[in-house]
C-alpha positions in Angstrom: -2.2 -12.1 -25.4 0.5 -13.6 -23.1 1.2 -12.3 -19.7 4.3 -10.3 -20.6 2.4 -8.5 -23.4 -0.5 -7.9 -20.9 1.9 -6.3 -18.4 3.5 -4.2 -21.1 0.0 -3.0 -22.1 -0.7 -2.0 -18.5 2.6 0.0 -18.5 1.7 1.8 -21.7 -1.8 2.7 -20.3 -0.3 3.8 -17.0 2.2 6.0 -18.6 -0.4 7.7 -20.7 -2.7 8.1 -17.7 0.2 9.7 -15.6 0.4 12.6 -18.0 -3.3 13.3 -17.4 -3.5 12.8 -13.7 -0.6 15.1 -12.9 -2.8 18.1 -13.5 -5.8 16.9 -11.4 -7.2 19.5 -9.0 -7.8 18.8 -5.3 -11.5 19.2 -5.7 -11.6 16.5 -8.4 -9.7 14.1 -6.2 -12.0 14.8 -3.3 -15.0 13.8 -5.4 -13.3 10.5 -6.3 -12.5 9.7 -2.7 -16.2 10.3 -1.7 -17.4 8.0 -4.5 -14.9 5.3 -3.2 -16.1 5.7 0.4 -19.7 5.1 -0.7 -18.9 2.2 -3.1 -16.8 0.3 -0.5 -19.8 0.5 1.8 -22.3 -0.5 -0.9 -20.1 -3.4 -2.1 -19.3 -4.9 1.4 -20.9 -8.2 0.5 -18.9 -8.5 -2.7 -15.7 -7.8 -0.8 -16.5 -10.4 1.8 -17.4 -13.0 -0.8 -14.1 -12.4 -2.6 -12.2 -12.6 0.7 -13.9 -15.9 1.5 -12.4 -17.4 -1.7 -9.0 -16.3 -0.5 -9.6 -17.6 3.1 -10.9 -20.9 1.8 -7.8 -21.3 -0.4 -5.5 -20.4 2.5 -7.1 -23.0 4.7 -6.8 -25.6 2.0 -3.1 -24.8 1.6 -2.7 -25.0 5.4 -1.5 -21.4 5.6 -0.4 -20.4 9.2 -3.2 -19.0 11.3 -1.5 -15.6 11.8 -1.2 -15.2 8.0 -4.9 -16.1 7.6 -5.8 -13.5 10.2 -3.7 -10.9 8.4 -5.6 -11.9 5.2 -9.1 -11.8 6.6 -11.5 -9.0 5.9 -14.6 -8.3 8.1 -17.3 -5.7 8.1 -15.4 -3.9 10.8 -12.2 -3.9 8.8 -14.1 -2.6 5.8 -15.2 0.3 8.0 -11.6 0.8 8.9 -10.6 0.9 5.2 -13.3 3.5 4.5 -11.9 5.6 7.4 -8.4 5.3 5.9 -9.8 6.7 2.6 -11.3 9.6 4.5 -8.0 10.2 6.3 -6.1 10.3 3.0 -8.7 12.6 1.5 -8.2 15.1 4.3 -4.4 15.1 4.1 -2.7 18.3 2.9 -2.1 18.4 -0.8 1.5 17.2 -1.4 1.8 18.5 -5.0 2.8 22.0 -6.1 4.5 23.0 -2.8 7.5 25.2 -2.9 10.1 23.2 -0.9 13.0 25.6 -1.3 13.8 28.8 -3.2 16.8 31.0 -3.7 18.2 33.8 -5.9 21.5 34.1 -7.6 23.6 37.3 -7.4 22.6 38.1 -11.0 18.9 38.1 -10.0 18.0 34.6 -11.5 15.5 32.9 -9.2 15.2 29.2 -8.5 12.6 27.1 -6.8 12.2 23.4 -5.8 8.5 22.5 -6.3 7.0 19.1 -5.4 5.8 17.3 -8.5 4.4 13.8 -9.3 6.8 10.9 -9.9 4.8 9.5 -12.8 4.0 5.7 -12.7 4.3 3.8 -9.4 4.7 0.0 -9.2 3.6 -1.2 -5.8 4.3 -4.9 -4.9 2.9 -6.2 -1.7 2.0 -9.4 0.1 -1.1 -10.6 1.8 -2.8 -7.6 3.4 -5.7 -6.6 1.1 -6.1 -3.1 2.6 -2.8 -2.1 1.0 -4.8 -2.2 -2.3 -6.9 0.8 -1.1 -4.1 2.6 0.7 -1.8 2.5 -2.3 -4.6 3.5 -4.7 -5.6 6.5 -2.6 -2.1 7.7 -1.8 -1.2 7.4 -5.5 -4.2 9.6 -6.4 -3.3 12.0 -3.6 0.2 12.5 -5.1 -1.1 12.6 -8.7 0.6 9.4 -9.8 -0.7 6.5 -11.8 -0.3 3.1 -10.3 0.3 -0.6 -11.2 -0.5 -3.0 -8.3 0.9 -6.5 -7.9 -0.7 -8.0 -4.8 0.2 -11.3 -3.1 -1.3 -14.6 -4.4 -3.0 -15.2 -1.1 -5.1 -12.1 -1.4 -5.6 -12.1 -5.1 -9.5 -12.4 -5.2 -9.9 -9.7 -2.5 -7.4 -7.3 -4.1 -9.0 -7.8 -7.5 -12.4 -7.0 -6.2 -11.1 -3.9 -4.4 -9.4 -2.7 -7.6 -12.7 -3.1 -9.5 -14.4 -0.9 -6.9 -11.6 1.7 -7.0 -11.7 1.8 -10.8 -15.5 2.1 -10.9 -15.4 4.9 -8.3 -12.7 6.9 -10.0 -14.3 6.5 -13.4 -17.7 7.7 -12.0 -15.9 10.7 -10.6 -14.6 11.6 -14.1 -11.0 10.9 -13.5 -8.7 9.8 -16.4 -8.9 6.1 -17.3 -6.3 3.5 -16.2 -4.8 5.5 -13.3 -5.1 2.4 -11.1 -4.4 -1.0 -12.6 -3.6 -4.4 -11.2 -1.6 -7.2 -12.8 -4.2 -10.0 -13.4 -2.1 -13.0 -12.5 -0.3 -14.5 -9.5 2.6 -15.9 -11.6 6.0 -14.9 -10.3 7.4 -14.0 -13.7 4.9 -11.1 -13.6 7.0 -9.5 -10.8 10.3 -10.0 -12.6 8.9 -8.4 -15.8 7.4 -5.5 -13.9 10.8 -4.8 -12.3 12.4 -4.6 -15.8 9.8 -2.0 -17.2 12.0 1.1 -16.8 10.5 2.5 -20.0 7.1 2.7 -18.3 7.5 2.6 -14.5 9.3 5.4 -12.6 9.5 4.0 -9.1 8.9 0.6 -7.4 7.6 0.5 -3.9 7.6 -2.9 -2.2 5.5 -3.5 0.9 6.2 -6.8 2.8 8.8 -8.9 4.5 12.5 -8.8 4.4 12.9 -11.5 1.7 10.5 -9.6 -0.6 12.3 -6.3 -0.2 15.7 -8.0 -0.7 14.6 -9.8 -3.9 13.1 -6.6 -5.4 16.1 -4.5 -4.5 18.4 -7.0 -6.2 16.4 -7.5 -9.4 14.8 -4.1 -10.1 16.1 -2.0 -13.0 13.9 0.8 -11.6 14.6 3.0 -8.6 13.2 1.4 -5.4 11.7 3.1 -2.3 12.2 0.4 0.3 12.0 -0.4 4.0 13.7 -3.1 5.9 13.0 -4.5 9.4 12.4 -1.1 10.9 13.1 -0.1 14.5 10.3 -1.6 16.6 11.9 -2.0 20.0 10.4 -0.9 23.3 12.6 -0.3 26.3 11.1 -0.2 29.7 13.1 1.6 32.4 13.0 0.2 35.9 11.6 3.5 37.1 8.7 3.3 34.6 5.0 3.0 35.6 4.7 -0.7 34.9 0.9 -0.7 34.5 1.1 2.0 31.9 4.1 0.2 30.2 2.0 -2.9 29.9 -0.8 -1.0 28.3 1.5 0.6 25.8 3.2 -2.7 25.0 -0.1 -4.5 24.4 -1.5 -1.7 22.3 1.5 -1.3 20.1 2.7 -4.9 19.7 0.2 -7.5 20.9 -3.3 -6.4 19.7 -2.6 -7.9 16.2 0.6 -9.9 16.3 0.0 -11.2 12.8 0.9 -7.8 11.3 4.1 -7.3 13.3 6.2 -10.0 11.6 9.7 -10.8 12.5 9.9 -7.8 14.8 7.3 -9.3 17.1 9.4 -12.5 17.5 12.4 -10.5 18.6 10.2 -8.4 20.9 8.7 -11.4 22.6 12.2 -12.7 23.4 13.0 -9.4 25.1 9.7 -9.5 26.9 10.5 -12.9 28.5 13.5 -11.3 30.1 11.7 -8.2 31.2 8.8 -10.2 32.6 11.1 -12.1 35.0 12.7 -8.8 36.2 9.8 -6.4 36.3 6.3 -8.0 35.9 
């Protein structure tokens, strides 16, 4: 089976699964999250071993240090991932909410009610934790999911998807609600973006160039972000010590995850430092 046929097969399975997952009850999803929390903890070593393969490859390819830091998984970061699963588990249910209702003069009543979208395609870069976040949010919103992670984090993401799949299966959820494209070939992304007979929405997570490419090529509706507004302005009357703490906490704790915005921010900081600090 060639790669395009493989991806079509993923789409067919995801579409079938989306019809089953849309009627899942909150208590069924809660059990699945709890299985996942336990299995992430139990499989810590497997995750770290898979991540080492990615880190070794990144070092061999002379990947920039900030990108390697963004890619790296530790025992502490696995605990952070487990906490994110718990946080999503405890979020209010987004499905079945009456968003708006009204009545016509003839007595006919209308309601807007939140429903699942169907099949999500999430394309992301090197941060492996997105694998878990996307899987859990997709389940929370009763959507099936096709993941396409970055080539740098392939082994880590693949291991995480195995853990997610095993956890959700043990919880009795429908099969194939979470799937991952099993290749790093670029043609896989192009094909996924053309699968409007299977995929309802594409969600890219990454840098400006990735978002731009997907927006231009996709035949499927895209929920996208761009650079974002990440500026911090410090007034001359501000408490400078407090401002420094806020700046460090929001921008400098992990500069590898801030991207292009951090570069712009540091340029601004040079000016502010001369004037204020």
